[in-house]
Phi, psi and omega in degrees: 000137175285120175273177183282336164308306175306322173298312188290319189294333186268004180238170178289341166309311183298331177272000179069029194284341184282138180225095183237213182285169175318315177270009178230036186291165182303135174299135173087011176298329171232132182226158175278166190308330180269007180080011178236144180291153164286154183230146184222129181248114164256130177240111191268126175239149182269177168072025176072174169222107185295132183288328186285346178275342184260349182293148182287135188274355186241029176295148176292166185298327182288316177294321183300317186297315180295321176293328178290323179281354175063043173259161185302150192201143171211118172227164183275116180303339178282354173263016191215149169285142173280151168308159192303310192287341173269003186301334182292343181263015185299316186278006180246017183305327183287351174247002186265138164229133168255108185253118183251154172093002168293143174249158180220039182299327181290346181256173177298141178230192189081226179290310191231146171254335175072229181279340201288332188283345173270340180249354179058052175211163170284123190257015181048053190057236187244035185274153174287326183299331182288347182273110192273333184196172173298134171299152183306324176300319177291316177299326179288319178305321187293326183288331179228072188303158178212166168313315181262005183052312186204139174238127181245124181242155176201139170243093187227171181182210181231044177083321189254323177223156179278143165301150172222170177087203173252118190232175174300137179261189182252340183283173182213127181270004174169176179307131174055042174224098182289134179279170165261168182208153173271128184260350170221159176305311174309307183294316172308322181288316182302309195280324178285321191255016183307325176314329180264302187290327182219057192304334177294333184272073177248359181254204187280017176266004177269168194295328177303303185297316177295328169298316183282332181284329170301312181301315180297315185292328177292315182291323178289329181283321183245345191254147170226162172044231191299318178294333180282320177292317180303318178287329183272351184299334189274359180250096190287315179195127172288329184293330182282330172290319175299316177304317177299318180302310176305318174299314180297330184290333175290349182257006183311317184299309179288325182292330180302335179290344180242023186293128169292141179259125179240343176103157179283336179298345181262011176291153185052034177096341177075053173306330189254011181278143183277156176311304178302324179300315180299321174300319183290324177291321176296320176309308176303319172290321175310305182302312176299324175301311185284324184289326175289339182084017174289340173205162179245348187232126179226139165242130195231113166278094190282346165183157172220178191306326179272013176289120173303123176254099166226145191093011178296138179297141184085343185223038190298324181283345186274148172247095190272135170266117179302321177301322181290324180285336173301331184258015167083022177269142185264163168219128183054045171076356178270112177312146178311319192290320180292319178295317173307313184299324186290323183296311182291330178298309177301323172300306175297330179295331170297315183301309183304324182295309175310304175309314191283320180284329174282335168302328181274358182249117179304150172200111186056228182271004181228216177234178185294327178292345176302331188254014195237139165243137176242136185230120173252130193196152183285138177282344185225041171077209200280349184200175179314312171256073187291158177248342185083006182284339176220143183215085181295142183237129166257132191235131159243132194229126175292168186292337187253021186271010169070017174235147182240087172211357183296144173084015185224148165263125192231118172251117177276169174308145189285153179318133179071017172248171178293126179096358181288148192235133176257178175289342160304320175289322189289321180286330169301316181296321177305307193288317181299320182289347188236015171115355179251121186269025180310136182296314184205125171256133180099166175292168181264159177275126188289327174299320184285323179293317178299322175276002181050042169270143182288134182220014184262142169101181180274167176274096191302321183295352181266343190275106182310000000 
């Protein structure tokens, strides 16, 4: 059986031959002790994540009391049943952590977080001036470079239709620098696997360069001085993208072995594809991008309040508004909470598919999943109009991910109390555990500061 090491050594990626912009550094510039990079998948969901729905249904009376009072708690997942929507992860309990009690009050809450939940800052809604720093996904991508550096996917829209093409994303490569993202499976497929699907398109006729050129024309026409500089900083070099495409064209034979199959229904943006069909196609693309080494970090906005949901099992004929079910609206007699459960269940099934495919892909003496972390979390706190006092994370971590939390349900001290941790502490933990010694990532929580409670640094109990 050909392992991933064999695959990489047979390509220009294995030689670390790419030399592009800061966010597109050569693959393999940084490596783990065993020679393989760590990988991170961030899956953002909308409409909040209610802590009681993430709680284990089989807690003892004593532990249930602690849970309801939001007091610190830790139990072994193997001794408990998972919530219904998480059951697709049953056989992965050894790699699973349900982490309750993190807060995100320093980011935007309510309907949308935009870039802020990934950067732990107030983003002033979706303005460039509100982007304070590189988001956590970009910081991790710097530690484990790859040809694409960082890939952002999204399934969002305007309630009736999905966005398509290459559009502005929610991650950020630096202050006042908004990322781009692939908004439909066919565009993501075309751009990421173009070395095989369209080997002649390595010049300025591809969708990415057209997007960047449109951006540049817009800025040149209406912006001046500092404002122009702020918007253009995230486009390092069109020539660098062309150079990357030329390098990737040399990988065509090896990439072709991992080309995802997404179906004709996704052509031209997939106007007739249902939400589950789009999810499945994006999952295939995400997995293939990781296995081929095109990226080590993916951020996937799996839905937001404006995402059109059509084709949901049991509500196939409905065009469901995620925003409406957040306000308790039912569809075809199905209560809003049941629909929320269906949406979450389908999303977790996609998470399980990623885990299982990576566990089936050899890497060294183990599998690709050994070096992978997947995080599924709400972009806006604990409910539809979130406050940010709680942001539950469902985490899948491979055995070599430098963290000690798998196999457990963990509730941390509640917001504003001694020992409480924020998403800034969590992101600091990820960075410290994987090579960035930053003292603290993200803004501080005002309530914790007012009470003079310690909130700086990593969550040390999680660092292996």
